[in-house]
Each structure stands twice: as C-alpha cells, then as structure tokens.
N, C-alpha and C positions, 0 to 999 in steps of 0.2 A: 235552557231550563224551563220549567213549567210556568213561569211568569209570577204573578202575585198569589200563589197558593199559599203562603205563609210557609209552616212547616208541616210536611207529611208526616203522618205517624206510621212509622215502619212496622209492618206485619212480618211476624216469624213464620213465614211460610214461603214456598217455592212457587213462582208464577210461570205460566205459559204465555207466550205472545203469539197471536196467529191471525191471518187474514180472515175476515168475516165470511160466513157462508150465505147469508142472505143478501147483502150488499157487499161486493167485491172491493168497494172503496173503504170499508170498515176494518178497523183493527182492533182485536180483542185482548184484554189482558184478564187471564182466568187464574185463580188460585183457590186452593182449598185450605181449611184451617189446619195449623200446625199440629193439632192433636189426632190428626187422621179422621176427624169427624166428617160430617156431611155438609158443613157449611160452606158453600161455594161463593166466591166473590168474582163478579164480572165487571169490568169497566170497558165500554166501548167507545171509541175514538172514530170520528168520521170526518170527511172534509178534507180540504188541503193539509197535507203534512201529517195525516192520521197515523201513518206507520211510525214516523219519527217521534210523534207526541206519545204514542203508546210505549215505544222503547224507552223514552225519557222518564215516563211515569213509572214503569216497572223498575227502572235502575234505581229510583228515587224511594219507592215504597217497599220493595222486597230485597233480602239479601241476596237472591239468586233467581234467574229466570232463564228459559230457554226460548229461543225464536223457533217456530215451527213454520215450515214450508207449507204452501197450499195443498201439496199432495200427501201430507202427514196429517191424519186425523188427530185431534186433541186426545190426549192420554185420559183415561177414565180410571 
C-alpha cells in the first residue's frame, strides 16, 4: 500500500497510468475532472518501484484506470 498517507480522497474520474516521456524511469498517473472539464491532475512517481507505486496510487485514488504501454500515446 501507499504507506502512511492516511486516507486518500477518491476522485470520481478515470485515470491513465503511463511511463514518463522525459525520464523513462518515471511513471505518471493522469486524470481529467469527472465533469469533462479541462482540469487535469498529474502525479509523477520516480525512483525505485515507481511503476508499482503509480499503480497502487491509481487503484486507491480512482474508481478505474488503464495502464498504457510506452508505444501508446496518452489519450487527449
């Protein structure tokens, strides 16, 4: 789990988890607001276990998410 984060506030949005484009060791969790507005939320994980931590975070924070492979660009 995410350690001592307390309780995360779940967001009513769908998230995408993908490998970073600037640093290949980074993993990004990206979501847009549930109302279809333009508010984007990005959380970047880097270092050891970045992919695992990003997936754990997405599972805790969002009701659903997809894992994108490096050859798939983020959906806009």
